[in-house]
N, CA and C of each residue as an Amber inpcrd file, in Angstrom:
protein
   477
 -43.3680000 -11.1580000  -5.8950000 -42.6620000 -12.0110000  -4.9530000
 -43.6530000 -13.0060000  -4.3600000 -43.2240000 -14.2520000  -4.1960000
 -44.0760000 -15.2960000  -3.6520000 -44.3840000 -15.0160000  -2.1930000
 -45.6510000 -15.1660000  -1.8320000 -46.0610000 -14.9660000  -0.4430000
 -45.4970000 -16.0770000   0.4250000 -45.4270000 -15.8080000   1.7250000
 -45.0010000 -16.8220000   2.6830000 -45.8970000 -18.0450000   2.4960000
 -45.3080000 -19.2210000   2.3260000 -46.0660000 -20.4380000   2.0470000
 -47.0950000 -20.7130000   3.1370000 -46.8010000 -20.3510000   4.3860000
 -47.7560000 -20.5950000   5.4710000 -49.0220000 -19.7810000   5.2990000
 -48.9720000 -18.7000000   4.5210000 -50.1320000 -17.8460000   4.3080000
 -50.9570000 -18.3010000   3.0990000 -50.4700000 -19.2730000   2.3600000
 -51.1770000 -19.7390000   1.1740000 -52.3270000 -20.6600000   1.5530000
 -53.3170000 -20.6920000   0.6950000 -54.4230000 -21.6340000   0.8620000
 -53.8820000 -23.0410000   0.6260000 -54.5360000 -24.0690000   1.2080000
 -54.0340000 -25.4430000   1.0380000 -53.7620000 -25.8270000  -0.4140000
 -54.6580000 -25.4560000  -1.3300000 -54.4500000 -25.8000000  -2.7360000
 -53.2070000 -25.0910000  -3.2690000 -53.0230000 -23.8160000  -2.9160000
 -51.8480000 -23.0710000  -3.3570000 -50.5720000 -23.6620000  -2.7650000
 -50.6080000 -24.0320000  -1.4790000 -49.4360000 -24.6250000  -0.8280000
 -49.0330000 -25.9150000  -1.5200000 -50.0130000 -26.7310000  -1.8570000
 -49.7240000 -27.9950000  -2.5400000 -49.1060000 -27.7370000  -3.9060000
 -49.5890000 -26.7270000  -4.6100000 -49.0520000 -26.3880000  -5.9240000
 -47.6120000 -25.8950000  -5.8020000 -47.3650000 -25.0330000  -4.8230000
 -46.0020000 -24.5350000  -4.6030000 -45.0830000 -25.6970000  -4.2330000
 -45.5340000 -26.5860000  -3.3530000 -44.7180000 -27.7320000  -2.9430000
 -44.4050000 -28.6310000  -4.1350000 -45.3990000 -28.8890000  -4.9790000
 -45.1950000 -29.7290000  -6.1630000 -44.1730000 -29.1020000  -7.1040000
 -44.3120000 -27.8000000  -7.3430000 -43.3700000 -27.1110000  -8.2350000
 -41.9690000 -27.0810000  -7.6380000 -41.8820000 -26.8860000  -6.3260000
 -40.5790000 -26.8820000  -5.6680000 -39.8900000 -28.2330000  -5.8510000
 -40.6300000 -29.3140000  -5.7090000 -40.0580000 -30.6440000  -5.9320000
 -39.5590000 -30.8050000  -7.3620000 -40.3550000 -30.3660000  -8.3110000
 -39.9640000 -30.4720000  -9.7250000 -38.6880000 -29.6730000  -9.9820000
 -38.6750000 -28.4130000  -9.5420000 -37.5180000 -27.5520000  -9.7910000
 -36.2820000 -28.0390000  -9.0420000 -36.4640000 -28.4770000  -7.7990000
 -35.3050000 -28.8840000  -7.0090000 -34.7000000 -30.1880000  -7.5150000
 -35.4950000 -31.0110000  -8.1720000 -34.9490000 -32.2380000  -8.7640000
 -34.2520000 -31.9510000 -10.0910000 -34.7840000 -31.0080000 -10.8370000
 -34.2400000 -30.7170000 -12.1630000 -32.9660000 -29.8910000 -12.0950000
 -32.8980000 -28.9610000 -11.1630000 -31.7610000 -28.0570000 -11.0980000
 -30.4290000 -28.7730000 -10.9360000 -30.2830000 -29.6910000  -9.9740000
 -28.9830000 -30.3500000  -9.8350000 -28.5530000 -31.1060000 -11.0790000
 -29.4990000 -31.6880000 -11.7970000 -29.1410000 -32.4320000 -13.0060000
 -28.5050000 -31.5130000 -14.0370000 -29.0010000 -30.2960000 -14.1400000
 -28.4830000 -29.3660000 -15.1250000 -27.2830000 -28.5740000 -14.6550000
 -27.1620000 -28.3920000 -13.3510000 -26.1090000 -27.5260000 -12.8400000
 -24.9910000 -28.2660000 -12.1350000 -25.3610000 -29.0870000 -11.1860000
 -24.3600000 -29.6950000 -10.3350000 -23.7600000 -30.9230000 -10.9800000
 -24.5850000 -31.7280000 -11.5890000 -24.0890000 -32.8630000 -12.3460000
 -23.4570000 -33.9580000 -11.5040000 -23.2300000 -35.0630000 -12.1530000
 -22.5570000 -36.2070000 -11.5630000 -21.5560000 -36.6960000 -12.5960000
 -20.5680000 -37.4740000 -12.1610000 -19.6240000 -38.0020000 -13.1390000
 -20.3600000 -38.7660000 -14.2320000 -19.8190000 -38.7170000 -15.4330000
 -20.4740000 -39.3690000 -16.5730000 -20.7560000 -40.8360000 -16.2540000
 -22.0060000 -41.2290000 -16.4600000 -22.4130000 -42.6030000 -16.2180000
 -22.7410000 -42.9170000 -14.7710000 -22.6470000 -41.9360000 -13.8820000
 -22.8810000 -42.1820000 -12.4610000 -24.2610000 -41.6980000 -12.0390000
 -24.7850000 -42.3260000 -11.0150000 -26.0240000 -41.8920000 -10.3880000
 -25.6650000 -40.9030000  -9.2790000 -26.6370000 -40.0940000  -8.8630000
 -26.3960000 -39.1270000  -7.7870000 -25.9610000 -39.8370000  -6.5050000
 -26.5390000 -41.0020000  -6.2300000 -26.1670000 -41.7380000  -5.0150000
 -24.7220000 -42.2310000  -5.0850000 -24.2590000 -42.5620000  -6.2790000
 -22.8630000 -42.9690000  -6.4470000 -21.9370000 -41.7870000  -6.2090000
 -22.3200000 -40.6370000  -6.7360000 -21.5200000 -39.4350000  -6.5520000
 -21.4580000 -39.0500000  -5.0740000 -22.5920000 -39.1370000  -4.3820000
 -22.6300000 -38.8060000  -2.9500000 -21.7580000 -39.7660000  -2.1490000
 -21.7940000 -41.0360000  -2.5090000 -20.9840000 -42.0340000  -1.8070000
 -19.5050000 -41.7860000  -2.0450000 -19.1480000 -41.5140000  -3.2830000
 -17.7520000 -41.2310000  -3.6000000 -17.2840000 -39.9730000  -2.8760000
 -18.1330000 -38.9570000  -2.8330000 -17.8040000 -37.7210000  -2.1180000
 -17.5760000 -38.0130000  -0.6340000 -18.4300000 -38.8300000  -0.0510000
 -18.2950000 -39.1880000   1.3640000 -16.9590000 -39.8890000   1.6110000
 -16.6330000 -40.8600000   0.7670000 -15.3800000 -41.5950000   0.9380000
 -14.1660000 -40.6910000   0.7370000 -14.2340000 -39.8180000  -0.2470000
 -13.1030000 -38.9310000  -0.5400000 -12.9030000 -37.8890000   0.5580000
 -13.9450000 -37.6200000   1.3360000 -13.8250000 -36.6260000   2.4100000
 -13.0700000 -37.1730000   3.6180000 -12.8580000 -38.4650000   3.6490000
 -12.1660000 -39.1020000   4.7670000 -10.6600000 -38.9370000   4.6160000
  -9.9710000 -38.9150000   5.7480000  -8.5160000 -38.8520000   5.7250000
  -7.9640000 -40.1410000   5.1220000  -6.8350000 -40.0550000   4.4070000
  -6.2460000 -41.2720000   3.8400000  -6.0100000 -42.3080000   4.9440000
  -6.4300000 -43.5190000   4.6840000  -6.2580000 -44.5900000   5.6560000
  -7.3650000 -44.6870000   6.6920000  -8.2560000 -43.6860000   6.7380000
  -9.3670000 -43.7470000   7.6890000 -10.3090000 -44.8690000   7.2650000
 -10.6430000 -45.7250000   8.2210000 -11.4600000 -46.8930000   7.9110000
 -12.9320000 -46.5240000   7.7690000 -13.5200000 -46.9740000   6.6650000
 -14.9510000 -46.7960000   6.4280000 -15.5060000 -48.1560000   6.0320000
 -16.6070000 -48.5310000   6.6730000 -17.2660000 -49.7890000   6.3330000
 -18.6020000 -49.4730000   5.6660000 -19.1040000 -50.3930000   4.8470000
 -20.3500000 -50.1250000   4.1250000 -21.5260000 -49.7230000   5.0180000
 -21.6400000 -50.3100000   6.2000000 -22.7670000 -49.9570000   7.0770000
 -22.6820000 -48.5050000   7.5380000 -21.4780000 -47.9630000   7.6640000
 -21.3130000 -46.5440000   8.0100000 -21.8270000 -45.6680000   6.8700000
 -21.5110000 -46.0440000   5.6450000 -21.9930000 -45.2940000   4.4820000
 -23.5190000 -45.2940000   4.4690000 -24.1080000 -46.4690000   4.6860000
 -25.5720000 -46.5820000   4.7060000 -26.1620000 -45.6730000   5.7770000
 -25.5790000 -45.6960000   6.9450000 -26.0850000 -44.8910000   8.0600000
 -25.9300000 -43.3980000   7.7990000 -24.7780000 -42.9940000   7.3300000
 -24.4960000 -41.5720000   7.1320000 -25.2570000 -40.9690000   5.9590000
 -25.4760000 -41.7460000   4.9110000 -26.1310000 -41.2200000   3.7120000
 -27.6090000 -41.5960000   3.6260000 -28.0700000 -42.4130000   4.5520000
 -29.4860000 -42.7660000   4.5800000 -29.8950000 -43.7750000   3.5210000
 -28.9690000 -44.6320000   3.1170000 -29.2600000 -45.6610000   2.1280000
 -29.3950000 -47.0090000   2.8290000 -30.0960000 -47.9360000   2.1880000
 -30.1480000 -49.3020000   2.7160000 -28.7870000 -49.9550000   2.4630000
 -28.5060000 -51.0060000   3.2130000 -27.2410000 -51.7210000   3.0080000
 -27.1850000 -52.3470000   1.6160000 -28.3300000 -52.8280000   1.1470000
 -28.3700000 -53.4170000  -0.2000000 -28.0440000 -52.3620000  -1.2550000
 -28.5760000 -51.1600000  -1.0760000 -28.2920000 -50.0870000  -2.0370000
 -26.8150000 -49.7180000  -2.0060000 -26.2360000 -49.6580000  -0.8080000
 -24.8080000 -49.3420000  -0.7000000 -23.9830000 -50.4020000  -1.4200000
 -24.3640000 -51.6500000  -1.2960000 -23.6440000 -52.7220000  -1.9980000
 -23.6820000 -52.4930000  -3.5050000 -24.8530000 -52.1540000  -4.0440000
 -24.9670000 -51.8900000  -5.4940000 -24.1320000 -50.6700000  -5.8940000
 -24.1660000 -49.6280000  -5.0670000 -23.3880000 -48.4170000  -5.3490000
 -21.8990000 -48.7460000  -5.3630000 -21.4450000 -49.4710000  -4.3470000
 -20.0230000 -49.8190000  -4.2690000 -19.6100000 -50.7220000  -5.4230000
 -20.4940000 -51.6200000  -5.8420000 -20.1960000 -52.4670000  -7.0100000
 -19.9340000 -51.5990000  -8.2430000 -20.7870000 -50.6000000  -8.4580000
 -20.6430000 -49.7260000  -9.6310000 -19.3680000 -48.8900000  -9.5370000
 -19.1010000 -48.3260000  -8.3610000 -17.8980000 -47.5070000  -8.1850000
 -16.6320000 -48.3490000  -8.3320000 -16.6650000 -49.5540000  -7.8060000
 -15.5080000 -50.4420000  -7.9100000 -15.2700000 -50.8590000  -9.3620000
 -16.3380000 -51.1130000 -10.0990000 -16.2110000 -51.5000000 -11.5110000
 -15.5440000 -50.3940000 -12.3250000 -15.7600000 -49.1370000 -11.9320000
 -15.1280000 -48.0070000 -12.6260000 -13.7540000 -47.6660000 -12.0440000
 -13.3260000 -48.3890000 -11.0190000 -12.0200000 -48.1440000 -10.4200000
 -11.9750000 -46.9190000  -9.5220000 -13.1280000 -46.4520000  -9.0660000
 -13.1780000 -45.2270000  -8.2610000 -13.1130000 -45.4830000  -6.7590000
 -13.3520000 -46.7190000  -6.3590000 -13.1870000 -47.1160000  -4.9560000
 -12.5040000 -48.4670000  -4.9160000 -12.0140000 -48.8040000  -3.7390000
 -11.4010000 -50.1090000  -3.5260000 -11.9860000 -50.6890000  -2.2440000
 -12.3160000 -51.9680000  -2.2850000 -12.7770000 -52.6850000  -1.0910000
 -11.6920000 -53.6880000  -0.7110000 -11.2990000 -53.6410000   0.5520000
 -10.2730000 -54.5650000   1.0340000 -10.7410000 -55.1950000   2.3460000
 -10.3730000 -56.4630000   2.5680000 -10.7380000 -57.0970000   3.8370000
  -9.9920000 -56.4170000   4.9920000 -10.6630000 -56.2690000   6.1120000
 -10.0420000 -55.7220000   7.3220000  -9.0190000 -56.7450000   7.8240000
  -7.7990000 -56.3120000   8.0810000  -6.7500000 -57.2270000   8.5380000
  -7.0440000 -57.7830000   9.9290000  -7.7450000 -57.0020000  10.7490000
  -8.0580000 -57.4330000  12.1130000  -9.2680000 -58.3670000  12.1540000
 -10.2130000 -58.1490000  11.2470000 -11.4550000 -58.9260000  11.2320000
 -11.8330000 -59.1670000   9.7720000 -11.4870000 -60.3180000   9.2550000
 -11.6750000 -60.5920000   7.8260000 -13.1370000 -60.6200000   7.4010000
 -14.0680000 -60.6120000   8.3630000 -15.4920000 -60.5440000   8.0110000
 -15.8760000 -59.1330000   7.5730000 -15.0910000 -58.1540000   8.0140000
 -15.3780000 -56.7520000   7.6770000 -14.6620000 -56.3600000   6.3940000
 -15.3160000 -55.4880000   5.6400000 -14.7230000 -54.9490000   4.4130000
 -14.5440000 -53.4520000   4.6130000 -13.3630000 -52.9630000   4.2870000
 -13.0750000 -51.5300000   4.3650000 -13.1600000 -50.9410000   2.9610000
 -13.6370000 -49.7200000   2.8830000 -13.8520000 -49.0810000   1.5860000
 -13.0520000 -47.7830000   1.5390000 -12.3560000 -47.5670000   0.4350000
 -11.5390000 -46.3670000   0.2490000 -11.7680000 -45.7910000  -1.1480000
 -11.7110000 -44.4820000  -1.2610000 -11.7230000 -43.8400000  -2.5800000
 -10.3360000 -44.0060000  -3.1860000 -10.2730000 -44.3200000  -4.4670000
  -8.9910000 -44.4260000  -5.1570000  -8.6000000 -43.0480000  -5.7020000
  -7.3880000 -42.9520000  -6.1990000  -6.9600000 -41.6900000  -6.8130000
  -7.8290000 -41.3790000  -8.0240000  -8.2090000 -42.4080000  -8.7780000
  -9.1020000 -42.1890000  -9.9210000 -10.4370000 -41.6120000  -9.4470000
 -10.9600000 -42.1210000  -8.3470000 -12.2110000 -41.5960000  -7.7970000
 -12.0760000 -40.1490000  -7.3590000 -10.9640000 -39.8230000  -6.7240000
 -10.7220000 -38.4350000  -6.2870000 -10.5860000 -37.5020000  -7.4930000
  -9.9340000 -37.9950000  -8.5500000  -9.7940000 -37.1930000  -9.7690000
 -11.1650000 -36.9510000 -10.4070000 -11.9820000 -37.9860000 -10.4480000
 -13.3470000 -37.8490000 -10.9820000 -14.1030000 -36.7700000 -10.2250000
 -13.9920000 -36.7720000  -8.9000000 -14.6800000 -35.7610000  -8.0880000
 -14.1550000 -34.3580000  -8.3650000 -12.8460000 -34.2190000  -8.4900000
 -12.2760000 -32.8880000  -8.7790000 -12.8100000 -32.3490000 -10.1020000
 -12.8630000 -33.2170000 -11.1120000 -13.3790000 -32.7970000 -12.4200000
 -14.8600000 -32.4370000 -12.3400000 -15.6290000 -33.2440000 -11.6360000
 -17.0610000 -32.9820000 -11.4830000 -17.2910000 -31.6950000 -10.7030000
 -16.5110000 -31.4920000  -9.6350000 -16.6490000 -30.2680000  -8.8390000
 -16.3530000 -29.0280000  -9.6740000 -15.3400000 -29.1080000 -10.5320000
 -15.0020000 -27.9610000 -11.3840000 -16.1520000 -27.6480000 -12.3410000
 -16.7320000 -28.6920000 -12.9440000 -17.8680000 -28.4830000 -13.8510000
 -19.0840000 -27.9590000 -13.0900000 -19.3080000 -28.4940000 -11.8930000
 -20.4440000 -28.0570000 -11.0790000 -20.3030000 -26.5980000 -10.6900000
 -19.1000000 -26.2110000 -10.2780000 -18.8590000 -24.8230000  -9.8890000
 -19.0880000 -23.9010000 -11.0720000 -18.5970000 -24.2900000 -12.2330000
 -18.8010000 -23.4650000 -13.4290000 -20.2860000 -23.3610000 -13.7680000
 -21.0090000 -24.4720000 -13.6770000 -22.4450000 -24.4520000 -13.9500000
 -23.2070000 -23.5770000 -12.9730000 -22.8620000 -23.6760000 -11.6960000
 -23.5260000 -22.8410000 -10.6900000 -23.1890000 -21.3680000 -10.8750000
 -21.9470000 -21.0730000 -11.2390000 -21.5620000 -19.6730000 -11.4750000
 -22.3520000 -19.0930000 -12.6420000 -22.5170000 -19.8650000 -13.7100000
 -23.3190000 -19.3940000 -14.8470000 -24.7620000 -19.1560000 -14.4330000
 -25.3110000 -20.0710000 -13.6420000 -26.6820000 -19.9270000 -13.1560000
 -26.8210000 -18.6680000 -12.3020000 -25.9000000 -18.4640000 -11.3750000
 -25.9480000 -17.2910000 -10.4890000 -25.7970000 -16.0110000 -11.2960000
 -24.8780000 -16.0140000 -12.2600000 -24.7150000 -14.8350000 -13.1190000
 -25.9960000 -14.5290000 -13.8880000 -26.7000000 -15.5800000 -14.3320000
 -27.9350000 -15.3570000 -15.0880000 -29.0470000 -14.7890000 -14.2100000
 -28.9880000 -15.0430000 -12.9130000 -29.9950000 -14.5030000 -11.9940000
 -29.7990000 -13.0150000 -11.7350000 -28.5600000 -12.5890000 -11.7270000
 -28.2680000 -11.2150000 -11.3490000 -28.1010000 -11.1120000  -9.8400000
 -27.5890000  -9.9770000  -9.4000000 -27.2450000  -9.8030000  -7.9870000
 -28.4630000  -9.8770000  -7.0660000 -29.5280000  -9.1660000  -7.3970000
 -30.7000000  -9.1320000  -6.5130000 -31.3520000 -10.5050000  -6.3780000
 -31.5700000 -11.1820000  -7.4980000 -32.1990000 -12.5020000  -7.4350000
 -31.2880000 -13.5260000  -6.7540000 -29.9740000 -13.4030000  -6.9470000
 -29.0360000 -14.3110000  -6.2810000 -29.1230000 -14.1530000  -4.7690000
 -29.1600000 -12.9060000  -4.3150000 -29.2840000 -12.6490000  -2.8740000
 -30.6150000 -13.1630000  -2.3450000 -31.6790000 -12.9820000  -3.1150000
 -33.0000000 -13.4600000  -2.7000000 -33.0220000 -14.9910000  -2.6250000
 -32.4090000 -15.6520000  -3.6010000 -32.3360000 -17.1100000  -3.5870000
 -31.5940000 -17.5880000  -2.3440000 -30.4600000 -16.9800000  -2.0500000
 -29.6930000 -17.3720000  -0.8650000 -30.4670000 -17.1030000   0.4160000
 -31.2060000 -16.0050000   0.4560000 -32.0130000 -15.6840000   1.6370000
 -33.0620000 -16.7720000   1.8590000 -33.7260000 -17.1820000   0.7900000
 -34.7660000 -18.2060000   0.8900000 -34.1540000 -19.5570000   1.2740000
 -33.0430000 -19.9180000   0.6550000 -32.3880000 -21.1810000   0.9840000
 -31.9060000 -21.1920000   2.4310000 -31.3670000 -20.0590000   2.8880000
 -30.9280000 -19.9520000   4.2820000 -32.1120000 -20.1560000   5.2250000
 -33.2320000 -19.5150000   4.9100000 -34.4340000 -19.6520000   5.7350000
 -34.9050000 -21.1110000   5.7480000 -34.8720000 -21.7630000   4.6030000
 -35.2390000 -23.1750000   4.5440000 -34.3100000 -24.0350000   5.3750000
 -33.0190000 -23.7390000   5.3160000 -32.0300000 -24.4700000   6.1140000
 -32.3260000 -24.2970000   7.5940000 -32.5420000 -23.0460000   8.0040000
 -32.7990000 -22.7640000   9.4170000 -34.0700000 -23.4560000   9.8960000
 -35.1120000 -23.4500000   9.0720000 -36.3610000 -24.1140000   9.4530000
 -36.1970000 -25.6310000   9.4950000 -35.4600000 -26.1720000   8.5540000
 -35.2690000 -27.6190000   8.4800000 -34.4240000 -28.1380000   9.6410000
 -33.3170000 -27.4520000   9.9140000 -32.3780000 -27.9360000  10.9230000
 -32.5370000 -27.2340000  12.2670000 -33.5190000 -26.3400000  12.3550000
 -33.8060000 -25.6270000  13.5950000 -32.5440000 -24.9850000  14.1790000
 -31.7590000 -24.4100000  13.2940000 -30.5460000 -23.7290000  13.7400000
 -30.2390000 -22.5930000  12.7750000 -29.4600000 -21.6600000  13.2600000
 -29.0860000 -20.5210000  12.4330000 -27.8800000 -20.8690000  11.5720000
 -27.8420000 -20.2660000  10.4210000 -26.7180000 -20.4390000   9.5120000
 -25.5380000 -19.6620000  10.0840000 -24.3330000 -20.2290000  10.0370000
 -23.1630000 -19.4960000  10.5240000 -23.0280000 -18.1420000   9.8290000
 -22.5390000 -17.1530000  10.5690000 -22.4390000 -15.7860000  10.0530000
 -21.6670000 -15.6950000   8.7490000 -20.6260000 -16.5150000   8.5890000
 -19.8250000 -16.4220000   7.3650000 -20.5840000 -16.9190000   6.1340000
 -21.7520000 -17.5320000   6.3230000 -22.5660000 -17.9760000   5.1910000
 -23.7570000 -17.0730000   4.9380000 -23.9310000 -16.0500000   5.7570000
 -25.0330000 -15.1100000   5.5470000 -24.7440000 -14.2170000   4.3590000
 -25.8160000 -13.7610000   3.7180000 -25.6860000 -12.8810000   2.5500000
 -25.4670000 -11.4680000   3.0280000
C-alpha cells in the first residue's frame, strides 16, 4: 500500500504526483469518454447547459465563470457545439446585445448516450478492481475531495 504522500521524501512525492497526473488524465479518456469528435471541454459545457431547467437563461460569460474557461475558449466551444446541432444560441429578446445559450434535444441525446457508455466503462473498471480495491479507491478519492474542498463528503457518499 502506498504510504501517506506527506511522509514521502521530496523526490518520491514528485514521482507520485507526476504519476497521478498521468493516470488521472488517461483514465477519463478510456473510461468516461466524450461524444465522438468532441473535446472534454465541449462535453463539460454541454453537460452544464443540459443541467439547466428548460428555458433557464444562460449566457456565455456564465459558462466561462462556472467552468473556469476564458470567454474566447467558450466562444470556440459554443461554435463547435452549435455546428453539431447540440446547442442553440439566440439573441436575448430584452437585450439584443446578449446571447442566450441552450442545449438542444440532440445535445441532450448525445449526453444520454455518452453517460450510458461512461457508466458501462466505469462499471467494467470497478469490476476489474474487485471489492477491496474499489473500496480503497473510493476511500482515497473521498480523502482527496475532503482535503481539496476542506469539507466532509456527505454520508450517503461514504463507502
